[in-house]
C-alpha positions in Angstrom: 60.4 155.3 79.7 58.7 152.4 81.6 58.0 150.4 78.5 55.5 152.8 76.9 55.6 153.1 73.1 56.0 156.4 71.3 52.4 156.2 70.2 51.1 155.7 73.8 53.1 158.7 75.0 51.9 161.0 72.2 48.3 159.9 72.8 48.7 160.5 76.5 50.2 163.9 76.2 47.7 164.9 73.5 44.8 164.1 75.8 43.8 161.2 73.7 43.7 163.2 70.5 43.7 160.2 68.2 42.9 160.5 64.5 42.3 156.8 63.8 42.5 157.5 60.1 45.3 155.2 59.1 44.9 153.6 55.7 47.1 150.9 54.2 50.1 152.0 52.1 49.7 152.2 48.3 51.7 150.2 45.8 55.3 151.0 44.8 54.3 152.4 41.4 52.1 155.1 43.0 55.1 156.5 44.9 56.7 157.6 41.6 53.7 159.5 40.4 53.4 163.3 41.2 50.4 163.8 43.5 47.5 165.9 42.1 46.4 169.1 43.9 43.5 169.4 46.4 41.0 172.2 46.2 40.6 174.4 49.4 37.1 173.2 49.9 38.3 169.5 50.1 40.9 170.5 52.7 38.4 172.4 54.8 36.0 169.5 54.7 38.7 167.0 55.7 39.9 169.4 58.4 36.4 169.9 59.9 36.0 166.1 60.2 39.4 165.8 61.8 39.5 168.7 64.2 35.8 168.7 65.1 34.5 171.5 67.2 37.9 173.4 67.5 38.0 174.1 63.8 36.4 177.5 63.7 39.5 179.2 62.2 40.4 176.3 59.9 38.8 177.8 56.8 40.6 181.1 57.3 44.0 179.3 57.8 43.5 177.1 54.7 42.5 180.2 52.7 45.6 182.1 53.8 47.9 179.1 53.0 46.4 178.7 49.5 46.7 182.4 48.9 50.4 182.2 49.7 51.4 178.9 48.2 48.5 177.7 45.9 46.9 174.3 46.1 48.7 171.6 48.0 49.2 168.2 46.3 49.2 166.2 49.6 48.1 166.6 53.2 48.9 164.9 56.5 46.5 164.3 59.4 47.9 163.1 62.7 48.7 163.9 66.3 51.9 165.1 67.9 53.4 166.1 71.2 56.2 168.6 71.9 58.0 170.2 74.8 60.8 172.7 75.2 62.8 174.7 77.7 65.2 176.6 75.4 65.9 173.3 73.5 63.0 171.1 72.6 61.7 168.2 70.6 58.5 167.4 68.7 57.2 163.9 67.8 54.2 163.0 65.7 52.5 160.3 63.6 49.7 160.2 61.1 48.7 159.5 57.5 49.6 161.3 54.3 46.9 161.6 51.7 47.2 162.2 48.0 44.5 162.2 45.3 46.2 159.9 42.8 49.4 158.5 44.4 48.0 156.6 47.4 47.9 157.2 51.1 50.6 156.1 53.6 51.5 156.1 57.3 54.1 158.7 58.2 56.1 159.8 61.3 57.9 163.0 62.1 60.2 164.3 64.7 62.6 167.1 65.1 64.6 169.3 67.5 64.2 173.0 68.1 66.2 175.8 69.9 65.2 179.3 70.9 63.4 181.4 73.5 60.7 178.7 74.1 59.2 177.0 77.1 56.2 174.8 77.6 54.6 171.6 76.3 51.6 170.8 74.1 49.7 168.0 72.5 48.1 168.7 69.1 46.0 167.4 66.4 47.8 168.4 63.2 46.9 168.9 59.6 49.9 169.6 57.3 49.4 170.9 53.8 52.2 169.8 51.5 53.0 171.9 48.4 55.1 171.0 45.3 55.7 167.4 46.3 57.3 165.8 43.2 56.6 162.2 44.4 55.3 160.6 47.5 58.7 159.3 48.7 60.1 162.9 48.4 58.4 163.7 51.7 61.2 161.8 53.6 63.6 164.6 54.4 64.2 167.5 56.8 62.1 170.7 56.6 63.4 173.7 58.4 61.7 176.8 59.6 60.9 179.3 62.4 58.0 178.6 64.7 56.3 180.8 67.4 53.7 179.9 70.0 51.8 181.8 72.6 48.9 180.1 74.4 47.6 178.8 77.7 45.3 175.7 77.8 44.7 175.7 74.0 45.7 177.1 70.7 45.3 177.1 67.0 47.9 178.3 64.4 50.1 177.5 61.5 53.7 177.9 60.3 55.7 177.0 57.1 58.7 174.7 56.8 60.7 174.3 53.5 63.2 172.1 51.8 64.1 173.0 48.2 60.8 173.8 46.5 58.6 171.7 48.8 56.7 173.6 51.5 55.0 171.9 54.4 52.5 174.0 56.4 51.5 172.4 59.8 48.2 173.6 61.1 47.9 172.7 64.8 45.1 172.7 67.3 45.7 171.3 70.8 46.1 171.7 74.5 49.0 172.7 76.7 50.9 175.9 77.6 53.5 177.3 75.3 55.3 180.6 74.9 58.2 181.4 72.7 59.9 181.4 69.3 62.2 178.7 68.1 64.2 177.6 65.1 64.1 173.9 64.2 63.2 171.3 61.6 60.9 168.3 61.2 62.2 165.1 59.7 59.6 162.8 58.1 60.2 159.0 58.2 58.3 155.9 57.4 59.2 154.3 60.8 58.8 155.5 64.3 62.0 156.7 66.0 62.9 158.5 69.3 65.9 160.1 67.7 64.8 163.7 66.8 67.9 164.3 64.6 
């Protein structure tokens, strides 16, 4: 790919949607501690700062997510890019925040398959529920996703693994139409391998 890094490609596809909110990783002891929960107001405030002017529906999305799953004990802010024509892939990077167990850099990637076509670049806020420890995020979370927008969009879905639920809330640009089945794999290092 002509020597471009994964970060440069994601930023280019996302139209320069850069969070710039990367904080240093916490100490090893903090990774063993169960993260405390965030109140919906804290999530909405953080989301408004992150998404900016496109966050009109954020409060309603966070309210619906907390109604369904309660209060999250971690959240992720980052950017991602994805594309599909029947089969697809999604790549992202950002930072995961907890109240008491530290903050850390995080990457995600994953394949998808379905009736899906298009490409998009998004700013993403992921609410994480029932996370037993910070290191427990590093696994695959599967689910069903649907998209229908031209130029821009805003929506959310839910991915699960055991009792942990990850709810990506995306706002971005692109053109996408379809429904797909896939998963996201969270890692502490960048990789091009979506599996």
